[in-house]
N, C-alpha and C positions, 0 to 999 in steps of 0.2 A: 550640449548642456553645459552649464557653468561649473559644476563641481561633481566630485564623487558622491557627495551626499544627495545631490539631485538624482543621480543615476540610481542610487540605492532606493530612494523613495519610489521612483518609477518602476523599478523591478518589483518592489513589494506590491504596487498597484496591479501590475500584470499578473503576478503570482496569485493574488487574492481573486482576481477575475477567473483565472484558470481553475482554481479550486472550487469556486462557487458553481462553475459550469458542470462539475461532476459531483456535487454534494449528494451524499447518500439519501437524505430526506427528499430533495427536489427530484432526483432521478427516479425514486420509487413512486412519488406522487405523479410524476409525468407518465410513468409506465402503466400505473393503475388507471389513470384517466384515459389513456389511449387503448386500453384493453377492453374486452367485453365485461359487463357487470359481473361481479363475483364476490362472494362472501366466504372466506375460508373458515374452517373450524379450528385450525391451529396455524400459528406462524412460528417458523424457526428462522432465526437470524444469527448467522455466525460470521465473525470477522472483525477487523479493526474498524470497519464502518457500520457495524451492526446497529449501534445506537441510533444514528441518523436514519438508517434504512427502516428500522422499526417505527420510528416516529412518523416517517412518511407513510408507511402502511396503515398504522393505527389512525392517523389523521384523515385518511382517505376512506376508511370503512364506516359503515353506518352505526356500528356499536362496538363494545369491547370484544376482544378476541383473545383466547388463551395464547400466550406467547412465551417462547423460550429464547432468551437473548444471551448469546455467548460472545464475549469480547475480551479485549486485553485489560489488564489491571488499569484502573483510573480512567477508563474510556466510557463507562456507563455514567449516567447523570441522575440527579434527583428526580427529574421528570419521569424517566423510564422506571425508576424504582418505585415511584408513587402510582404508576398506572395500574389499573385494575387487571388482575389475571396475568401480569407479566412477571416471569421468573428470570432474574438476572444472575448469570454465572460469569465471573471474571477469572481468567486463567493466564498461563505463562506464554510468552512470545519473546524472542524467536525460539527459545527452548521450552518445550512443553513441560508441564508439571502435573502434580496429582489432580489439581482442579481441571486440567485438560482431560484427564481420563474420566473424572466425575461427569464432566460435560458430555463427553462422547457416550457414556453409558446412559445418561439421562435422555439424550436425543434418540438413541437406539430403542430404548424401552418405550418411550412415548410414541414413536412412529409405529412400532410393532403393535401397540394397543389400540390404534385408531380403527373405528368400525367401517363397515363396507361402503356406506354412502358418504363418507367424510371427504373433505377437501383440505389440501395442505398447500400453504404458501411458504416457499423457501427463499430466504434472502441471504446471498453469499457475497463476501468480499475478501480481499487479501488478508492473510493471517489465519484464515480458518483452519489451515492444515495443522498448525501447532496448537491452536486454541481448543480444539475438540478432537479426541481420539478414542477409539475402542480397539483393544488389542486381542489377538488370539491367545489361546492357552499356550503356556510355555514362554511368553514374552512379557516383560514387566517394564515399569517406568524407567528403570536404570538402563535397560537395553534401548528403549526409545530415545532417551536423552543422549546416549553415547552415539547413536546413529545421527541424530540431529546436529550435535556438536561437531562431529567429523565432517559432515557435508558442508556446514557453514564455514568452518575454519579453512577448508581446502578450496574454497572459491567455486563451489558447484553453482550452476545456474538454478533459478527457481524451477525450471522445467525438469532438470535432473533431480532436484530435491523432491519434487512432488511425485515424480515417477517412482522413486524409491519408496516413498511413503505408501503409495497405493499397494505395494506388494504384500504388506503385512496388515494393513488397516481393515477393520470390519465395517467402516462407514464411508471410506473414500472410494473413488472409482465407481460411483453409482450404487454402492452396496447399501447405504442408508435408505435410499429411495426404493430399492428392491424389496425392503421389508414392509413397505406401505401397502395395505390391503384395501384402501379406500377407493374413491371414484376418480379423483383428479388431483394433479400436482401442477402448480405453476412455480417456476424458478426465475427470479430476477437476480442478476449477478453484476457486480462491478469488477471489471477485469484489471488485474495487476500482473498480467503475463503477456509475453510476446505472442502475437497472433490471436489473442482474445478468445481462446478456446475454452468452452465450459468444462471440458475434460481436464483442463490444467488448473483453472481457478480453484483454490482451496483443495487441490488434489482430486478434483472431481466429486466433491461432496454434494454438489447440486447437479451432477450429470444424470440425465434421465434414461440413459441407454439400457439400463437393466429393469426399469420400472414396468410393472404389469398394468398399472392404471393409465388412464389418459394423462399425458404429461407433455409439457413444453418448457423450454428455457429460453431466456433472452438476456443478452448483454446490454445493460442499460447505461453504462458509463465506461469510458476507456481513456487511455493516454491520448489518443487521437483527438478526442473531444476536448480535453483540457488544452492541448497544444493549439487547436483551432481557436479557442476562446482567447488564449494568450496572444496569438497573432492578431486577432481582430482588435483586441484592446490596445496593443501597441500601435496599430494603424490609426485607431481613433485618437490616440495621443499625439499623432503627427509624426510617428517614427516609421521608417522603412524596414519591413521585415525582409532580411536578406536570406534567411534559411530557416526551415521548419521541418525537421526530420526525426524519425524514430530510429536513431542509430546509436543510442547510448548503451551499447552492449560490449562486453569484454572486460579485460582487466583494467582497473582504475588507472594504473600508471601508464599503460599504453594509450588509453583514452586521453589522459592528461597531456601527454606529449602531442597528440594529434590536435586536440582542441586548443591548447595553449599556443602552439606554433601557428595554427590557422588564424586565431584571433589577433595575434601580433601584427599581421599584415592585412587584416580584414577592413573592408570599406565601412563607413559609418552606417549604423543601423542596429537592428535587433536580430539575435541569433537564438534559435530555440531547438533544443534536443530533448527527446524522451527515450525512456528505456529503463534498464536496470543493470548497472555494472556489477562486476564481481570483484572480490578482493581475497587474497590468500593471507590469513592471519598468522602472526608469529606465535610462539608457544604461550606467552603471557601477554595478550593484547592489552593496550591501555584504554583510554577513554575516546570513544568515537565510533563512526560507522562509515560505510562506503562513500556516502555523499560528502562527509566531512573530509575524508582522505582525498577524494577526487578534487574538491574545491581547493584544498591546500596544495595539492600537487600541481594543479593548473596555475595557481598563483606564482609558482616558481618561474614558469614560462612568461608570466606577465610582468615580472620584476622590472621596474624602471618605467613602465608605461603608465601614464597618468590619464589616459582616455578610455580605459576599459574597466568595467565592473561586471562580475559574474556571480550568479546565484545558482547553487546546486543543492537540491533538497528533495526529500521523500514526500510525496503528496499526502501521505497519511499523517505527517507531522512528527514522525519518529524515525530516526536513523540508527539502525543497529540497536543495541541495548542502552540507548540514551534518551533524554527528553528533548534533544534538539532535532530539528528536521534536516539540518545541513549547515552549509556555510555560505557567506557572501564575502567575496574577496576582490582585491584589485592589485595594482602594481606595487603597493606598499606592504601587502600582507606577509610576504616572505622576507621582510627586512631582517629578522633575526635568523639568518640562513642556517647556521649550525643547529640551533634549537629546532627549527622547522624540519630539517632533514632527520634528526633523531626522532621527532614526533611521528613522521611518516614511517620510518623503519619499525617503530614500536606500535604501530596502529593506535597512536595517541594524538591524532590530529585534533580531536575535540578539545583537549586541554590547551593546546597551542592556540587554536582559534578563539577560545574563550579569553585567553590572556590578551589577544589582539583585538578583542571586541568584534569578532567576525563570525560568531555563531549565529545561526538563523533559527529562532525558536518560535513555534506557532501554537503548540499544544495540539491535542487531537483534532483532526480536521473533519472526521466523519466521512472520509472517502479514502480510496487507496487505488491509484491508477499508475503504479510504479513511480519513477523519479522524473524530475524536470531539471534541465539546465538552461538558464536564460542569461544571455549576455547582452550588454549594451556597449557599443563602440561609438565614440564621438568622432 
């Protein structure tokens, strides 16, 4: 390619194709079309992709359906708010808040009230663990927030975090669906976890293993599907895909050294990784998230190289407690080396990347299949 700007545009094209392949709306529409005919009496949608998933379900049904949509702040839209019989609850993520508890109680009470012959459709995506919760007696919001903050700041994996949440939740680990006394449950889930297990997505809020009713669950979108579309798109654009792996796990700084060192000597082509890195935060973290930190840390290893551009971003469009999805970096990004090092030490990569015009901002994507790192080497 002729320039870094060209590489950035191609990376954006590949990214958009990958996200479209796992769109919450499209994934649910496809799942319903491929399933046996069915009309639920209630739809529950929980997660950062809940708005798109709800739209896909409601567009596929023959008429209006009572719906409870629980998603992150600013992730619902006017279309869903205007839909007949749709209740929208927005709540806190990654740290749950009072609205998270309100949402959890609303889900629990509504499921418990459903009659014997009723049918329930559950739509789950990443973020559900924080967005809806119901707590046992003796545990309050402050306790819940302290646990969440400790696990996130110490670099726990999503599997470890969700396992801990199951221990105290009244709706996770299949406990919500255990309260359903109706006839049938169908669960469609978008996976944001390694291994794509329904028991881990949303801490198992859509897990059917405790349900007394006829029940089944399906993973309808995943990181593998997104990476496959990214690879196909790169090939269509005339680029050679040199690597496509779900190995983006572990500490961001260790991953940065591995990826950066590898790319410096890599052959021309496209390199794709998926997964969900972890980061240990300092006492007073700055502005940014794991993807922004990983992108900036890799750029250190790319310094001086004018033939490599890398995009690292969360497929949900948000990275940590920020409105950016991640960062797009090259051999010039680490030019202000002292400031960049301080930013990484203080978990303030977002501020530095913004100053370098290297933030990658998409807005909510209505999906969530972990993170993607895509590099182009000329």
